[in-house]
C-alpha positions in Angstrom: 0.0 0.0 0.0 2.9 2.4 0.8 4.4 1.7 -2.6 1.2 2.7 -4.3 1.0 5.9 -2.2 4.6 6.5 -3.1 3.7 6.9 -6.8 1.9 10.1 -5.9 3.7 11.4 -2.7 7.4 11.7 -2.3 7.2 11.4 1.5 5.5 8.0 1.2 8.1 7.0 -1.4 10.8 7.8 1.2 8.9 6.0 3.9 9.0 2.8 1.8 12.8 3.0 1.7 13.1 3.6 5.4 10.4 1.1 6.6 13.0 -1.5 7.6 13.9 0.7 10.5 10.3 0.3 11.9 10.0 -3.3 11.0 13.3 -4.7 12.3 14.6 -2.1 14.7 18.1 -0.7 14.9 20.9 -0.9 17.4 23.4 2.0 17.4 26.9 1.2 18.7 29.5 3.9 19.2 32.4 1.5 20.1 34.4 2.4 17.0 33.9 6.1 17.5 35.0 5.8 21.2 38.1 3.8 20.1 39.1 6.7 17.9 38.1 9.7 20.0 38.4 8.3 23.5 35.8 9.4 26.2 33.2 11.8 24.8 30.7 13.3 27.2 27.1 12.5 26.1 24.0 14.5 26.9 21.4 12.4 28.6 18.4 11.7 26.4 15.8 13.5 28.6 18.1 16.6 28.8 18.6 16.6 25.0 14.9 16.4 24.3 14.1 19.1 26.8 16.8 21.4 25.4 15.7 20.8 21.9 12.1 21.7 22.7 13.2 24.8 24.6 15.3 25.9 21.6 12.4 25.2 19.1 10.0 27.3 21.3 12.5 30.2 21.5 13.0 30.1 17.7 9.3 30.1 17.2 8.9 33.1 19.5 11.8 35.0 17.8 10.2 34.4 14.4 6.8 35.6 15.6 7.9 38.8 17.0 
């Protein structure tokens, strides 16, 4: 069904290509990166989400006025 929708909508066409991420899942591993860079401080997920939303809200406010 997504393939048919992709004939008319570019977003649906891209979704077909990326569907495997939803179907099978994905595990991200930064072991190789840590080997090359050493210790890298990571922002905790909840903090990153909160800071991103705060930034988006401030950009929206700046654009509005």
